[in-house]
Phi, psi and omega in degrees: 000109183300133177256148180289139174270144178256023188275131176287133169277173178300332177286344177269357178287150187316133186296327184293337177278002178296324179278348188296316178304322175292313180304306185293332175289323180288313178299336182262019187257160177296323181298318178292324173304306178305316178300312182298313179300313179297318175304310177300319179293318177297318181300310184292321181297309183301313189275345174281351183082014179298331187246113193293329184281349182265122177270125181295135178250349174221075187299162179309133021268025176058053185298327180293318180300319177301315180296318183292323176289329174295314179297315180300324181290329181290310178302315181296316177300314181291320180298321180293321178295319178300317175299317178301319181297315178297314175302322183287321176304308182299323176297319178294326177293320183291319177297324179292312175307313180297320179295319182289322177299318185286325173298315184295316179295325178295321174299314183288316176302319174295322172297317177299317174303318174303314182290324182290326173298319175297320182294320179296321181296319183290329182274355180085016188268138182293126181245019180281106179210118184294320173302317181295319182294323177294319182299329180284348181295130174298141180287124179267099185291322177303309181297324184291314175307310179302318181293318182295322180294322175292331176282340177278000000 
């Protein structure tokens, strides 16, 4: 008998996080690092007065550049935190899927063991086995959930 799963799908994870993988993948790439380094070098060359026909708009100590980089660092930090939150959410979903698969497999194995014992009894084979009796015990999912919640 199929049971309904209470697992969140990827579509149910917060809507604002949908753009995060692209943004974090781009921000964490070597290309992005190269682009930022080139832009900073060009900015410094322009504003240090190395090129005579370009008039500096942010002379040394480059206060505007400092402000821009500080704001960018804040944005980057927030993006990393959002990405980590999404990873935690996806990990919880995977753990729930794994748990449900394991519970289902345990139930099926228990049923198979019971059926095997019935076959053995019909064939007159001795089925006295303590380990087998323990394996045939039904899994109490409520107790299992309570133990998991207590350990969290």
